[in-house]
C-alpha positions in Angstrom: -82.8 63.3 76.1 -79.6 61.8 77.4 -77.6 64.8 76.3 -79.9 67.1 78.3 -79.5 65.0 81.4 -75.7 65.1 80.9 -75.7 68.9 80.6 -77.8 69.3 83.7 -75.6 67.0 85.8 -72.4 68.8 84.4 -73.7 72.2 85.3 -74.8 70.9 88.7 -71.2 69.8 89.3 -69.4 72.8 87.9 -71.2 75.4 89.9 -70.2 74.0 93.3 -66.7 73.3 92.1 -66.2 76.9 91.0 -67.0 77.9 94.6 -65.0 75.2 96.3 -61.7 75.1 94.3 -60.4 78.4 95.5 -60.6 77.2 99.1 -58.3 74.4 98.2 -55.7 76.7 96.5 -56.8 75.8 92.9 -57.9 78.1 90.2 -61.7 78.2 89.8 -61.3 77.6 86.0 -60.2 74.0 86.7 -63.9 73.3 87.2 -64.2 73.0 83.5 -62.5 69.6 83.9 -65.9 68.4 85.1 -67.1 68.3 81.5 -65.6 64.8 81.4 -66.5 62.4 84.2 -62.9 61.4 85.0 -62.1 65.1 85.4 -64.6 65.3 88.3 -63.1 62.3 89.9 -59.6 63.7 89.6 -60.6 67.1 91.1 -62.3 65.3 94.0 -59.2 63.3 94.6 -57.0 66.4 94.6 -59.4 68.2 97.0 -59.3 65.2 99.3 -55.5 65.2 99.4 -55.4 68.9 100.1 -58.0 68.5 102.9 -55.8 65.8 104.5 -52.8 68.1 104.2 -54.8 71.0 105.9 -55.9 68.7 108.7 -52.3 67.7 109.5 -51.4 71.3 110.3 
């Protein structure tokens, strides 16, 4: 049962990442990094840094 929950949460994270990453200048295939929890955190951190950079312009 835990495996099913993990798969559902992973898919629920990957789908929005595929749509968001190109807006931040990253390849959409980096969304596969969401398969591991630390990958999601790293991608969110990178997106936050790029957003800060965009706001400065």
